[in-house]
KOLLO-116474 format. One record per residue (C-alpha): x, z, y; residue number from 1. Coordinates in Angstrom, 1 decimal, decimal comma, m for minus. Layout:
// KOLLO-116474
X  Z  Y  NUM $
...
// end
This chain:
// KOLLO-116474
m2,5  2,7  16,3  1 $
m5,7  4,2  15,1  2 $
m7,2  4,2  11,6  3 $
m10,5  2,5  11,1  4 $
m13,2  4,6  9,4  5 $
m13,5  1,9  6,6  6 $
m10,0  2,8  5,5  7 $
m11,0  6,4  4,7  8 $
m14,3  5,4  3,0  9 $
m12,5  2,7  0,9  10 $
m9,9  5,3  m0,1  11 $
m12,6  7,9  m1,1  12 $
m14,3  5,1  m3,1  13 $
m11,0  4,6  m5,1  14 $
m10,5  8,3  m5,5  15 $
m13,9  9,2  m6,7  16 $
m15,4  6,1  m8,3  17 $
m12,3  4,7  m10,1  18 $
m14,0  1,2  m9,8  19 $
m11,3  0,2  m7,3  20 $
m7,8  m0,1  m8,6  21 $
m6,1  m0,9  m5,3  22 $
m6,6  m1,3  m1,5  23 $
m4,4  m3,2  0,9  24 $
m4,5  m2,2  4,5  25 $
m3,1  m4,1  7,5  26 $
m2,7  m3,6  11,2  27 $
m5,3  m5,7  13,0  28 $
m4,1  m8,8  14,9  29 $
m4,3  m7,0  18,2  30 $
m2,0  m4,2  16,8  31 $
m4,5  m1,5  17,7  32 $
m6,1  m0,4  14,4  33 $
m5,3  m0,1  10,7  34 $
m8,1  m1,9  8,7  35 $
m8,9  m2,7  5,1  36 $
m7,6  m6,2  4,3  37 $
m8,7  m6,2  0,6  38 $
m9,8  m4,0  m2,2  39 $
m10,1  m4,8  m5,8  40 $
m11,0  m3,6  m9,2  41 $
m8,4  m6,0  m10,7  42 $
m5,9  m3,8  m12,5  43 $
m3,3  m6,5  m13,0  44 $
m0,1  m5,4  m11,1  45 $
1,2  m9,0  m10,7  46 $
m2,0  m10,0  m8,7  47 $
m1,6  m7,0  m6,4  48 $
2,2  m7,5  m6,0  49 $
1,7  m11,2  m5,1  50 $
m0,8  m10,2  m2,3  51 $
1,9  m8,0  m0,8  52 $
4,6  m10,7  m1,1  53 $
2,4  m13,2  0,5  54 $
1,3  m11,0  3,4  55 $
1,8  m12,5  6,9  56 $
1,8  m10,9  10,3  57 $
2,0  m12,4  13,8  58 $
4,7  m11,2  16,2  59 $
3,9  m10,5  19,8  60 $
4,2  m14,1  20,7  61 $
1,7  m15,1  18,0  62 $
4,3  m16,6  15,7  63 $
3,4  m15,9  12,0  64 $
6,0  m14,6  9,7  65 $
6,5  m12,3  6,7  66 $
4,3  m9,2  7,2  67 $
4,1  m5,6  6,3  68 $
1,2  m3,9  4,6  69 $
0,1  m0,5  3,4  70 $
m1,4  m0,2  0,0  71 $
m2,9  2,4  m2,2  72 $
m2,7  1,8  m6,0  73 $
m4,1  4,0  m8,8  74 $
m0,9  3,8  m10,9  75 $
m1,5  4,4  m14,6  76 $
1,4  5,3  m16,9  77 $
2,2  7,0  m20,2  78 $
3,6  10,5  m19,7  79 $
7,1  11,0  m21,0  80 $
6,2  14,0  m23,1  81 $
3,6  12,0  m25,1  82 $
0,7  13,8  m23,4  83 $
m1,1  10,5  m23,0  84 $
m2,2  8,3  m20,1  85 $
m1,7  9,7  m16,5  86 $
m2,7  8,2  m13,2  87 $
m1,4  8,9  m9,7  88 $
m2,9  7,6  m6,5  89 $
0,2  6,0  m4,9  90 $
0,7  5,1  m1,3  91 $
3,0  2,1  m0,7  92 $
4,4  1,1  2,7  93 $
5,5  m2,5  2,3  94 $
7,8  m3,3  5,2  95 $
10,0  m6,2  4,1  96 $
13,5  m6,2  5,6  97 $
13,2  m9,9  6,5  98 $
9,9  m9,5  8,4  99 $
10,1  m10,0  12,2  100 $
11,2  m6,9  14,2  101 $
7,9  m6,1  15,9  102 $
5,7  m6,0  12,8  103 $
8,4  m4,0  11,0  104 $
8,5  m1,5  13,9  105 $
4,7  m1,2  14,1  106 $
4,3  m0,7  10,3  107 $
7,1  1,9  10,2  108 $
5,8  3,8  13,2  109 $
2,1  3,8  12,1  110 $
2,5  4,8  8,5  111 $
2,0  8,5  9,1  112 $
m1,3  8,0  10,9  113 $
m2,8  6,4  7,8  114 $
m1,2  8,7  5,3  115 $
m2,6  11,8  7,2  116 $
m6,1  10,4  7,0  117 $
m6,0  9,7  3,2  118 $
m6,3  13,1  1,5  119 $
m5,3  13,1  m2,2  120 $
m2,2  10,9  m2,3  121 $
0,0  11,9  m5,3  122 $
3,0  9,7  m4,5  123 $
4,5  7,8  m1,6  124 $
6,8  4,8  m1,9  125 $
8,6  2,9  0,9  126 $
9,2  m0,7  m0,3  127 $
11,5  m3,0  1,7  128 $
12,2  m5,9  m0,8  129 $
10,5  m7,6  m3,8  130 $
12,4  m5,4  m6,3  131 $
10,9  m2,3  m4,8  132 $
7,4  m3,4  m5,8  133 $
8,2  m4,4  m9,4  134 $
5,7  m2,6  m11,6  135 $
8,5  m0,9  m13,7  136 $
10,2  0,4  m10,6  137 $
6,9  1,9  m9,2  138 $
6,0  3,5  m12,6  139 $
9,5  4,9  m12,9  140 $
9,3  6,5  m9,5  141 $
5,7  7,7  m9,8  142 $
6,2  9,2  m13,3  143 $
9,2  11,2  m12,1  144 $
7,2  12,5  m9,1  145 $
9,2  10,6  m6,4  146 $
// end
Protein backbone atom coordinates (compact mmCIF):
# COMPACT_ATOMS: atom_id res chain seq x y z
CA UNK A 1 0.00 0.00 0.00
CA UNK A 2 1.47 3.36 -1.00
CA UNK A 3 1.04 6.71 0.75
CA UNK A 4 -0.59 9.46 -1.31
CA UNK A 5 1.40 12.73 -1.41
CA UNK A 6 -1.67 14.55 0.02
CA UNK A 7 -1.12 12.65 3.30
CA UNK A 8 2.30 14.20 3.77
CA UNK A 9 1.20 17.70 2.75
CA UNK A 10 -1.81 17.57 5.12
CA UNK A 11 0.47 16.38 7.94
CA UNK A 12 2.96 19.19 7.27
CA UNK A 13 0.06 21.65 7.31
CA UNK A 14 -0.97 20.36 10.77
CA UNK A 15 2.62 20.41 11.99
CA UNK A 16 3.48 23.92 10.80
CA UNK A 17 0.25 25.86 10.64
CA UNK A 18 -1.55 24.58 13.73
CA UNK A 19 -4.83 25.46 11.97
CA UNK A 20 -5.62 21.76 11.63
CA UNK A 21 -6.30 19.85 14.85
CA UNK A 22 -6.59 16.42 13.29
CA UNK A 23 -6.42 14.37 10.12
CA UNK A 24 -8.06 11.02 9.45
CA UNK A 25 -6.48 8.80 6.81
CA UNK A 26 -7.99 5.73 5.19
CA UNK A 27 -6.91 3.06 2.78
CA UNK A 28 -8.58 3.71 -0.58
CA UNK A 29 -11.44 1.44 -1.66
CA UNK A 30 -9.13 -0.43 -4.05
CA UNK A 31 -6.74 -1.14 -1.11
CA UNK A 32 -3.77 0.36 -3.01
CA UNK A 33 -3.17 3.75 -1.39
CA UNK A 34 -3.48 5.58 1.92
CA UNK A 35 -5.40 8.83 1.37
CA UNK A 36 -6.72 11.71 3.48
CA UNK A 37 -10.34 11.08 4.41
CA UNK A 38 -10.87 14.26 6.40
CA UNK A 39 -8.99 17.04 8.15
CA UNK A 40 -10.41 19.52 10.60
CA UNK A 41 -9.64 22.53 12.75
CA UNK A 42 -12.36 21.29 15.17
CA UNK A 43 -10.55 20.66 18.45
CA UNK A 44 -13.47 18.83 20.09
CA UNK A 45 -12.22 15.30 20.85
CA UNK A 46 -15.74 13.82 20.88
CA UNK A 47 -16.31 14.88 17.24
CA UNK A 48 -13.01 13.28 16.22
CA UNK A 49 -13.67 10.10 18.24
CA UNK A 50 -17.13 9.71 16.71
CA UNK A 51 -15.61 9.84 13.20
CA UNK A 52 -13.31 6.93 14.10
CA UNK A 53 -16.13 4.93 15.70
CA UNK A 54 -18.32 5.43 12.60
CA UNK A 55 -15.58 4.48 10.11
CA UNK A 56 -16.56 1.83 7.58
CA UNK A 57 -14.47 -0.32 5.26
CA UNK A 58 -15.45 -2.76 2.56
CA UNK A 59 -14.02 -6.25 2.65
CA UNK A 60 -12.72 -7.93 -0.50
CA UNK A 61 -16.24 -8.97 -1.48
CA UNK A 62 -17.47 -5.37 -1.20
CA UNK A 63 -19.43 -5.98 2.00
CA UNK A 64 -19.29 -2.93 4.27
CA UNK A 65 -18.44 -3.35 7.91
CA UNK A 66 -16.63 -1.63 10.73
CA UNK A 67 -13.45 -0.11 9.43
CA UNK A 68 -9.99 0.86 10.47
CA UNK A 69 -8.42 4.29 10.12
CA UNK A 70 -5.19 6.09 10.83
CA UNK A 71 -5.31 9.48 12.44
CA UNK A 72 -3.00 12.22 13.56
CA UNK A 73 -4.23 14.44 16.38
CA UNK A 74 -2.44 17.39 17.95
CA UNK A 75 -3.11 16.35 21.56
CA UNK A 76 -3.00 19.22 24.04
CA UNK A 77 -2.65 18.57 27.77
CA UNK A 78 -1.45 20.14 31.01
CA UNK A 79 1.98 18.93 32.04
CA UNK A 80 2.10 17.17 35.41
CA UNK A 81 4.80 19.42 36.83
CA UNK A 82 2.65 22.51 36.36
CA UNK A 83 4.79 23.73 33.46
CA UNK A 84 1.69 24.63 31.50
CA UNK A 85 0.06 23.47 28.30
CA UNK A 86 1.89 20.92 26.16
CA UNK A 87 1.03 19.43 22.82
CA UNK A 88 2.16 16.27 21.08
CA UNK A 89 1.41 15.25 17.54
CA UNK A 90 0.01 11.77 18.10
CA UNK A 91 -0.41 8.99 15.56
CA UNK A 92 -3.39 6.72 16.21
CA UNK A 93 -3.89 3.42 14.42
CA UNK A 94 -7.58 2.59 14.84
CA UNK A 95 -8.09 -1.09 14.03
CA UNK A 96 -11.22 -2.27 15.87
CA UNK A 97 -11.15 -5.88 17.04
CA UNK A 98 -14.62 -6.44 15.60
CA UNK A 99 -13.78 -5.14 12.10
CA UNK A 100 -13.70 -7.79 9.34
CA UNK A 101 -10.44 -9.70 8.97
CA UNK A 102 -9.23 -8.23 5.64
CA UNK A 103 -9.50 -4.54 6.65
CA UNK A 104 -7.88 -5.36 10.01
CA UNK A 105 -5.01 -7.10 8.29
CA UNK A 106 -4.54 -4.31 5.72
CA UNK A 107 -4.58 -1.54 8.34
CA UNK A 108 -2.17 -3.43 10.59
CA UNK A 109 0.29 -4.21 7.81
CA UNK A 110 0.24 -0.74 6.18
CA UNK A 111 0.69 1.34 9.34
CA UNK A 112 4.48 1.55 9.16
CA UNK A 113 4.44 2.92 5.59
CA UNK A 114 2.37 5.90 6.70
CA UNK A 115 4.28 6.43 9.95
CA UNK A 116 7.61 6.46 8.08
CA UNK A 117 6.39 9.20 5.76
CA UNK A 118 5.17 11.48 8.58
CA UNK A 119 8.21 13.11 10.16
CA UNK A 120 7.65 14.67 13.56
CA UNK A 121 5.29 12.27 15.32
CA UNK A 122 5.70 12.50 19.11
CA UNK A 123 3.49 9.58 20.18
CA UNK A 124 2.06 6.43 18.65
CA UNK A 125 -1.09 4.71 19.88
CA UNK A 126 -2.59 1.43 18.75
CA UNK A 127 -6.33 1.50 19.44
CA UNK A 128 -8.50 -1.61 19.11
CA UNK A 129 -11.69 -0.73 20.99
CA UNK A 130 -13.74 2.32 21.93
CA UNK A 131 -12.08 2.65 25.36
CA UNK A 132 -8.67 3.02 23.70
CA UNK A 133 -9.82 6.27 22.07
CA UNK A 134 -11.37 7.89 25.13
CA UNK A 135 -9.78 11.33 25.44
CA UNK A 136 -8.63 10.71 29.03
CA UNK A 137 -6.86 7.48 28.01
CA UNK A 138 -5.11 9.16 25.09
CA UNK A 139 -3.98 12.14 27.21
CA UNK A 140 -2.77 9.80 29.94
CA UNK A 141 -0.66 7.81 27.46
CA UNK A 142 0.65 10.83 25.57
CA UNK A 143 1.59 12.81 28.70
CA UNK A 144 3.55 9.85 30.05
CA UNK A 145 5.36 9.52 26.73
CA UNK A 146 3.87 6.15 25.75
